C-alpha positions in Angstrom: 0.0 0.0 0.0 1.3 3.4 -0.9 0.5 7.1 -1.1 -1.0 8.9 -4.1 -2.0 12.5 -4.8 -3.7 13.4 -8.1 -2.0 16.1 -10.1 -5.2 18.0 -10.8 -6.4 20.6 -8.2 -7.8 19.6 -4.8 -11.1 21.0 -3.7 -11.5 22.0 -0.1 -14.8 23.2 1.3 -13.5 24.3 4.8 -17.1 24.6 5.9 -17.4 28.0 4.1 -20.1 27.0 1.6 -17.6 26.6 -1.3 -19.1 23.3 -2.3 -22.6 24.8 -2.8 -21.0 27.6 -4.8 -19.1 25.1 -7.0 -22.3 23.3 -7.8 -24.0 26.6 -8.8 -21.6 27.0 -11.7 -23.0 25.7 -15.0 -19.7 24.1 -16.1 -19.6 20.3 -16.3 -17.9 19.1 -13.1 -16.1 15.9 -12.0 -15.1 15.3 -8.4 -12.8 12.4 -7.6 -13.2 11.3 -4.0 -10.2 9.5 -2.7 -7.8 9.2 0.3 -4.1 9.8 -0.1 -2.7 7.1 2.2 -2.9 3.3 2.2 -3.8 3.1 -1.4 -4.5 -0.5 -2.6 -4.4 -1.8 -6.2 -8.0 -1.0 -7.1 -7.7 2.5 -5.7 -4.5 3.1 -7.5 -6.1 1.9 -10.8 -9.0 4.3 -10.3 -6.6 7.2 -9.5 -4.7 6.5 -12.7 -8.0 6.6 -14.6 -9.0 9.9 -12.9 -5.7 11.3 -14.1 -6.3 10.1 -17.6 -9.8 11.7 -17.6 -8.6 15.0 -16.2 -5.9 15.1 -18.9 -8.3 14.4 -21.7 -11.2 16.5 -20.6 -9.5 19.1 -18.4 -10.1 22.2 -20.5 -13.8 21.4 -20.9 -14.8 19.6 -17.7 -13.7 21.0 -14.3 -11.8 18.3 -12.4 -11.1 18.4 -8.7 -10.1 15.7 -6.2 -11.5 15.6 -2.7 -9.7 14.0 0.2 -12.5 12.0 1.9 -10.6 12.1 5.2 -10.4 15.9 5.3 -13.7 16.9 3.7 -16.1 14.6 5.4 -19.0 17.2 5.2 -19.0 17.0 1.4 -18.9 13.2 1.5 -21.9 13.2 3.8 -23.8 15.7 1.7 -23.7 13.5 -1.4 -23.5 10.1 0.4 -19.9 9.1 -0.5 -19.6 5.7 1.3 -16.7 4.2 -0.6 -13.5 5.6 -2.0 -12.3 6.0 -4.6 -15.4 7.4 -6.3 -15.9 9.7 -9.3 -19.0 11.8 -9.3 -20.1 13.8 -12.4 -22.3 16.9 -12.1 -24.2 18.9 -14.8 -25.9 22.2 -13.9 -25.3 21.5 -10.2 -27.0 18.0 -10.2 -25.4 14.7 -10.0 -25.7 12.8 -13.3 -23.4 9.8 -12.7 -21.3 8.0 -10.1 -18.5 5.4 -10.5 -16.5 3.6 -7.9 -14.5 0.9 -9.7 -12.0 0.9 -12.6 -14.2 -1.4 -14.7 -16.5 1.6 -15.1 -14.1 3.2 -17.6 -16.3 3.0 -20.7 -19.3 4.4 -18.8 -17.2 7.3 -17.4 -16.0 8.2 -21.0 -19.6 8.0 -22.2 -20.8 10.4 -19.5 -17.9 12.8 -19.9 -18.6 13.0 -23.6 -22.3 13.5 -23.0 -21.5 16.4 -20.7 -19.8 18.1 -23.6 -22.7 17.8 -26.1 -24.5 21.0 -27.0 -27.6 19.5 -25.3 -26.3 17.1 -22.7 -28.7 14.3 -21.7 -31.3 15.5 -24.2 -32.2 11.9 -25.0 -32.9 11.3 -21.3 -35.1 14.4 -21.0 -37.2 13.1 -24.0 -37.5 9.7 -22.3 -38.6 11.3 -19.0 -41.5 12.9 -20.9 -42.5 9.5 -22.3 -41.9 7.4 -19.2 -42.9 9.3 -16.0 -40.3 8.9 -13.2 -41.9 8.0 -9.9 
């Protein structure tokens, strides 16, 4: 087990409402929840994937990592129970969550969808056809 810190920026709320402000932005957002110590193989693989996503989409999707041990209030607000986890937001709302490296194709799909001129427009059409309970 080792130590790992992502190279993209860390987000810290510090209890000052910064997380709520971050969600108010209309930019596509990806938060990578992790810890920096005692990283096992699966966590390291997910961290490497997060780096790859940040490098590929960094200019178009805002990427931050959150230390789950330091920012427990954010983890509680959006029910982060396992790390590492990647959570994607669009217009302040969670649109997808992934917690294992085998989710790579799905993560690419959702990141690409966030960059469409009308993200998730197909889902919006489906919601009109099939009511959500």
